[in-house]
Backbone bond lengths (Angstrom), bond angles and torsions (degrees), N, CA, C in turn:
res aa  C-N    CA-C-N  psi(-1)  N-CA   C-N-CA  omega(-1)  CA-C   N-CA-C  phi
1 X - - - 1.521 - - 1.565 106.06 -
2 X 1.336 112.27 121.70 1.468 118.09 -175.40 1.594 105.40 -116.78
3 X 1.271 113.30 117.01 1.425 122.98 -170.16 1.656 106.85 -103.42
4 X 1.349 115.53 121.52 1.529 116.65 172.76 1.557 106.43 -124.40
5 X 1.372 107.19 140.39 1.498 118.63 169.17 1.529 110.92 -112.44
6 X 1.347 114.78 125.52 1.456 123.30 -175.01 1.501 109.01 -146.92
7 X 1.371 112.64 163.39 1.480 120.54 173.69 1.464 107.52 -65.56
8 X 1.282 112.66 145.85 1.530 122.36 178.23 1.491 105.93 -74.97
9 X 1.316 116.48 152.26 1.412 128.51 175.12 1.545 109.80 -122.63
10 X 1.305 115.69 164.68 1.424 119.08 -177.88 1.547 107.80 -60.40
11 X 1.257 118.97 -30.80 1.572 120.10 -176.49 1.525 104.97 -67.73
12 X 1.291 123.01 -22.06 1.345 126.26 178.19 1.588 117.24 -71.64
13 X 1.299 111.74 -24.07 1.394 115.06 -173.56 1.539 118.10 -54.96
14 X 1.267 124.19 -38.17 1.490 121.87 176.05 1.599 109.78 -57.10
15 X 1.274 114.26 -46.62 1.539 121.73 178.01 1.506 110.30 -61.48
16 X 1.295 113.08 -44.64 1.522 115.88 -178.16 1.451 112.06 -63.29
17 X 1.395 117.20 -36.43 1.386 120.18 179.37 1.563 114.19 -67.33
18 X 1.378 110.45 -35.62 1.418 116.53 167.51 1.526 120.67 -57.04
19 X 1.362 110.76 -38.56 1.538 116.06 174.40 1.515 107.63 -77.72
20 X 1.324 122.42 -34.82 1.545 116.34 172.22 1.454 115.52 -53.69
21 X 1.431 112.56 -42.57 1.407 115.29 -179.63 1.580 109.02 -69.45
22 X 1.279 117.80 -34.38 1.459 117.40 -179.49 1.577 107.80 -68.39
23 X 1.268 120.60 -32.72 1.448 124.44 179.09 1.562 109.74 -70.98
24 X 1.179 116.26 -35.06 1.521 126.34 -179.23 1.517 103.84 -73.46
25 X 1.169 122.26 -36.78 1.535 126.71 178.25 1.596 105.64 -63.35
26 X 1.369 111.77 -51.84 1.465 120.99 -175.23 1.557 106.99 -62.96
27 X 1.248 118.92 -32.48 1.553 121.82 -176.62 1.551 107.25 -92.49
28 X 1.308 117.68 8.70 1.498 121.46 169.68 1.631 108.36 67.30
29 X 1.274 115.69 35.28 1.464 119.25 -179.33 1.601 110.43 -145.14
30 X 1.351 116.69 52.23 1.523 113.67 -175.42 1.505 112.58 -66.43
31 X 1.280 115.83 -25.74 1.498 124.42 -177.31 1.455 108.06 -68.67
32 X 1.237 123.88 -19.99 1.575 125.06 -175.36 1.519 114.02 -80.27
33 X 1.394 116.09 -12.61 1.405 116.68 175.63 1.517 112.76 -84.06
34 X 1.313 111.87 106.94 1.449 118.69 -175.06 1.513 112.84 -120.05
35 X 1.347 119.65 -3.91 1.439 122.03 -173.47 1.590 105.18 -75.52
36 X 1.434 112.22 138.88 1.411 115.85 176.08 1.555 107.75 -82.35
37 X 1.333 107.35 162.79 1.602 115.95 -179.85 1.618 104.24 -66.09
38 X 1.321 115.76 -42.04 1.448 115.76 -178.99 1.597 114.09 -56.83
39 X 1.461 111.47 -42.99 1.417 111.95 -179.25 1.478 112.19 -77.90
40 X 1.269 121.87 -22.94 1.598 128.88 172.23 1.485 104.47 -57.79
41 X 1.424 111.64 -60.43 1.461 117.60 -175.36 1.615 113.69 -56.62
42 X 1.424 116.42 -48.80 1.436 117.72 177.01 1.425 115.48 -57.29
43 X 1.365 118.97 -33.51 1.410 123.41 -171.46 1.470 109.16 -79.34
44 X 1.323 116.89 -21.49 1.561 121.16 177.84 1.436 113.35 -97.75
45 X 1.365 114.68 -33.72 1.359 120.16 -168.84 1.548 119.33 -130.54
46 X 1.316 112.80 8.47 1.446 115.30 171.62 1.451 119.61 -81.05
47 X 1.312 123.90 -166.97 1.509 118.67 -179.50 1.369 117.23 -63.63
48 X 1.276 122.60 -19.63 1.503 125.68 179.37 1.542 110.49 -130.64
49 X 1.309 115.34 70.84 1.552 118.29 -178.73 1.592 114.30 -56.87
50 X 1.139 113.26 138.17 1.585 119.13 177.80 1.382 114.76 -110.88
51 X 1.344 116.90 -11.76 1.441 125.67 177.09 1.524 121.48 -133.71
52 X 1.275 127.31 151.17 1.415 127.84 -179.69 1.595 105.05 -130.69
53 X 1.332 119.73 160.87 1.462 120.43 -179.56 1.468 106.87 -156.62
54 X 1.439 109.44 160.00 1.384 119.61 170.72 1.366 107.34 -124.97
55 X 1.398 119.10 143.48 1.475 124.42 178.27 1.502 110.44 -113.69
56 X 1.279 114.80 147.89 1.452 124.98 173.14 1.462 109.70 -112.68
57 X 1.395 114.20 117.63 1.430 118.61 -174.06 1.563 108.41 -109.00
58 X 1.211 118.51 143.68 1.572 120.85 167.11 1.500 102.26 -115.28
59 X 1.209 116.28 124.91 1.473 120.42 175.15 1.471 115.80 52.01
60 X 1.326 119.90 35.58 1.359 123.05 -177.35 1.520 118.97 88.44
61 X 1.282 119.82 -6.58 1.566 123.51 177.35 1.496 107.32 -109.55
62 X 1.400 111.59 126.89 1.435 119.84 168.35 1.494 114.19 -57.19
63 X 1.294 117.36 115.77 1.466 122.97 -177.14 1.569 113.68 -119.02
64 X 1.386 114.29 3.20 1.381 118.07 173.80 1.641 107.07 -171.36
65 X 1.325 114.74 166.05 1.436 119.89 174.74 1.494 110.76 -159.52
66 X 1.344 108.98 162.11 1.589 115.01 174.99 1.440 106.07 -134.97
67 X 1.340 117.86 119.83 1.427 118.34 179.96 1.540 112.96 -112.29
68 X 1.441 115.41 139.12 1.412 112.04 -177.35 1.477 109.59 -140.00
69 X 1.324 119.20 166.38 1.427 119.75 172.98 1.616 102.69 -139.53
70 X 1.320 116.80 179.86 1.453 121.33 -170.88 1.499 101.92 -107.90
71 X 1.372 108.47 132.09 1.563 118.62 178.33 1.471 105.92 -122.97
72 X 1.359 111.52 150.51 1.462 113.93 -170.17 1.644 104.86 -119.75
73 X 1.331 115.15 135.72 1.476 123.54 174.73 1.404 110.92 -113.33
74 X 1.373 120.52 124.15 1.462 119.04 175.71 1.560 114.74 -64.23
75 X 1.335 112.71 -14.62 1.586 114.00 173.02 1.369 115.13 -96.81
76 X 1.322 121.26 -26.26 1.467 120.90 -171.29 1.646 111.59 -116.53
77 X 1.428 117.50 -22.71 1.389 119.15 -172.52 1.555 109.90 93.97
78 X 1.353 116.55 -158.76 1.432 123.23 -172.19 1.539 111.65 -68.61
79 X 1.351 114.30 137.76 1.471 114.62 175.66 1.508 106.46 -137.21
80 X 1.262 119.58 164.42 1.392 124.93 178.02 1.568 109.02 -95.27
81 X 1.303 119.48 120.48 1.444 121.05 171.63 1.470 113.77 -95.27
82 X 1.342 117.01 114.04 1.322 119.58 176.11 1.577 113.02 -80.85
83 X 1.287 114.66 108.07 1.508 119.64 -175.26 1.476 106.96 -76.57
84 X 1.240 115.06 -49.54 1.558 115.84 -175.14 1.535 115.61 -149.16
85 X 1.260 123.20 137.97 1.342 124.35 173.32 1.538 106.53 -130.66
86 X 1.212 122.61 133.47 1.503 121.72 -175.36 1.596 111.48 -155.57
87 X 1.346 111.67 130.51 1.395 114.85 168.01 1.442 108.24 -118.54
88 X 1.416 118.55 133.45 1.380 121.85 -172.11 1.625 109.05 -54.65
89 X 1.315 117.51 146.13 1.381 123.05 -177.22 1.449 115.43 -44.23
90 X 1.462 115.54 -46.91 1.506 121.03 -172.91 1.622 110.32 -70.49
91 X 1.260 115.26 -18.51 1.526 118.97 -175.25 1.702 111.32 -104.16
92 X 1.312 112.42 1.03 1.486 113.31 -179.70 1.484 109.65 -63.75
93 X 1.311 118.04 154.56 1.453 123.44 -178.42 1.542 120.95 75.89
94 X 1.327 110.10 8.60 1.549 116.43 -177.14 1.580 108.25 -108.42
95 X 1.232 117.36 10.31 1.401 115.16 173.28 1.598 115.44 97.61
96 X 1.344 115.00 -3.85 1.544 118.55 -171.49 1.633 109.94 -71.99
97 X 1.246 116.16 -33.87 1.481 121.26 179.20 1.526 109.36 -66.95
98 X 1.332 115.42 -43.68 1.460 119.76 -177.60 1.708 106.77 -65.91
99 X 1.305 114.59 -42.29 1.426 116.95 -179.13 1.600 109.72 -66.55
100 X 1.205 119.77 -37.13 1.408 128.04 174.51 1.492 110.07 -60.38
101 X 1.340 121.22 -54.53 1.424 128.48 -174.58 1.526 108.07 -68.89
102 X 1.215 118.83 -34.01 1.459 120.40 177.39 1.508 113.59 -74.26
103 X 1.367 115.12 -27.23 1.496 118.81 173.70 1.615 106.90 -77.34
104 X 1.185 122.17 -29.22 1.425 124.43 176.83 1.701 105.22 -70.83
105 X 1.291 114.73 -45.50 1.519 114.68 -178.45 1.604 107.86 -62.22
106 X 1.327 115.38 -44.44 1.469 117.74 -177.89 1.508 110.16 -62.23
107 X 1.329 120.53 -40.78 1.492 128.47 176.39 1.521 106.34 -62.30
108 X 1.306 125.60 -53.16 1.413 129.14 178.04 1.629 108.78 -51.58
109 X 1.240 119.33 -50.93 1.418 121.37 -177.55 1.476 108.73 -65.27
110 X 1.435 117.64 -45.90 1.426 116.23 -177.57 1.610 113.52 -58.90
111 X 1.324 114.84 -37.09 1.356 119.34 -178.40 1.541 115.38 -89.65
112 X 1.334 112.02 1.56 1.495 119.25 170.77 1.536 111.41 68.94
113 X 1.307 112.66 28.22 1.584 113.82 169.23 1.447 111.10 -70.15
114 X 1.281 111.02 153.41 1.504 118.07 -172.45 1.478 114.61 -84.38
115 X 1.402 112.89 -21.52 1.492 116.09 177.76 1.508 107.12 -167.35
116 X 1.333 113.84 174.33 1.531 123.70 173.69 1.549 102.64 -115.17
117 X 1.256 118.15 130.86 1.414 121.21 174.36 1.445 112.23 -122.36
118 X 1.255 127.17 156.00 1.402 134.20 178.82 1.466 117.30 -169.22
119 X 1.288 122.88 170.03 1.458 122.25 175.22 1.519 106.21 -123.88
120 X 1.366 116.60 155.53 1.456 126.92 173.17 1.417 109.56 -137.83
121 X 1.438 113.43 143.43 1.437 117.44 179.15 1.509 108.04 -69.94
122 X 1.280 118.45 136.39 1.412 120.99 176.36 1.500 122.95 -55.43
123 X 1.258 117.83 -18.88 1.405 123.69 174.30 1.504 111.99 -97.73
124 X 1.276 124.30 -0.36 1.456 124.27 173.42 1.507 116.48 -86.07
125 X 1.293 108.41 71.89 1.590 117.95 -176.23 1.473 112.95 -55.16
126 X 1.449 117.10 -43.14 1.497 109.39 179.48 1.498 115.26 -67.50
127 X 1.304 121.72 -28.76 1.497 119.81 175.68 1.585 105.36 -72.76
128 X 1.251 123.46 -44.75 1.412 127.86 179.73 1.501 111.29 -53.89
129 X 1.263 117.87 -40.96 1.478 128.92 179.94 1.541 108.14 -64.82
130 X 1.353 111.58 -44.15 1.512 123.62 -175.79 1.517 104.58 -61.37
131 X 1.376 121.75 -54.30 1.370 130.69 -177.17 1.557 111.30 -61.77
132 X 1.317 117.71 -32.28 1.508 121.81 179.87 1.494 107.68 -63.41
133 X 1.431 119.60 -37.10 1.405 121.23 174.59 1.447 117.75 -51.86
134 X 1.314 113.69 -23.89 1.528 122.95 -178.31 1.370 114.79 -99.25
135 X 1.468 116.80 8.27 1.439 126.85 -176.84 1.642 110.69 56.80
136 X 1.272 112.10 35.92 1.543 118.52 176.08 1.394 111.14 -57.91
137 X 1.310 121.01 145.92 1.487 129.09 174.03 1.598 106.07 -92.84
138 X 1.288 114.38 134.59 1.475 119.70 -178.29 1.549 99.44 -117.41
139 X 1.452 113.57 127.83 1.427 120.70 -178.04 1.523 110.01 -119.49
140 X 1.287 116.35 114.55 1.476 123.69 -178.21 1.428 112.13 -94.21
141 X 1.336 118.39 4.83 1.524 121.42 -177.72 1.531 113.15 -83.02
142 X 1.349 116.50 -34.60 1.503 115.18 -171.60 1.553 106.38 -92.15
143 X 1.360 112.43 145.29 1.366 123.21 -177.46 1.545 109.44 -106.86
144 X 1.304 119.76 129.20 1.423 122.11 176.99 1.441 113.83 -64.85
145 X 1.277 121.10 141.10 1.468 126.11 178.21 1.468 110.62 -136.55
146 X 1.286 117.57 147.78 1.583 122.11 171.12 1.462 111.54 -161.76
147 X 1.319 111.93 164.18 1.487 120.80 176.65 1.526 102.69 -130.23
148 X 1.345 121.91 129.89 1.404 126.35 167.85 1.443 109.06 -81.85
149 X 1.292 117.32 134.95 1.492 119.56 -179.74 1.581 104.32 -114.37
């Protein structure tokens, strides 16, 4: 088994969308994925990209990804916001998640971001335990808010 972690390309988008749907299913919200492949590709690889990603491949097949965008804090400056990190269920426990997370950390340091921020569902114990290995801080004080347009 040969593992490669690399930057995502536009050609990866159909596979990334498959993995996004797998993640939504895991998070019990498959109906929430409404983005089109065209919009996804344009948002990552058009003239003004708003997201970037790393892919983890095993023997040439993308089995995981980590997608981020830049968030700005008036208190801290630029930060990396980890939107999604996923390793396919059959490939978990093989080190892909660690390789992806380490790639994110290296990218954040290279770009001089002040921190990496993300959310995790409170019931997702495997993910929480993974993040604890990185000494992540968990903040129960803030409440998530959104408006659908």
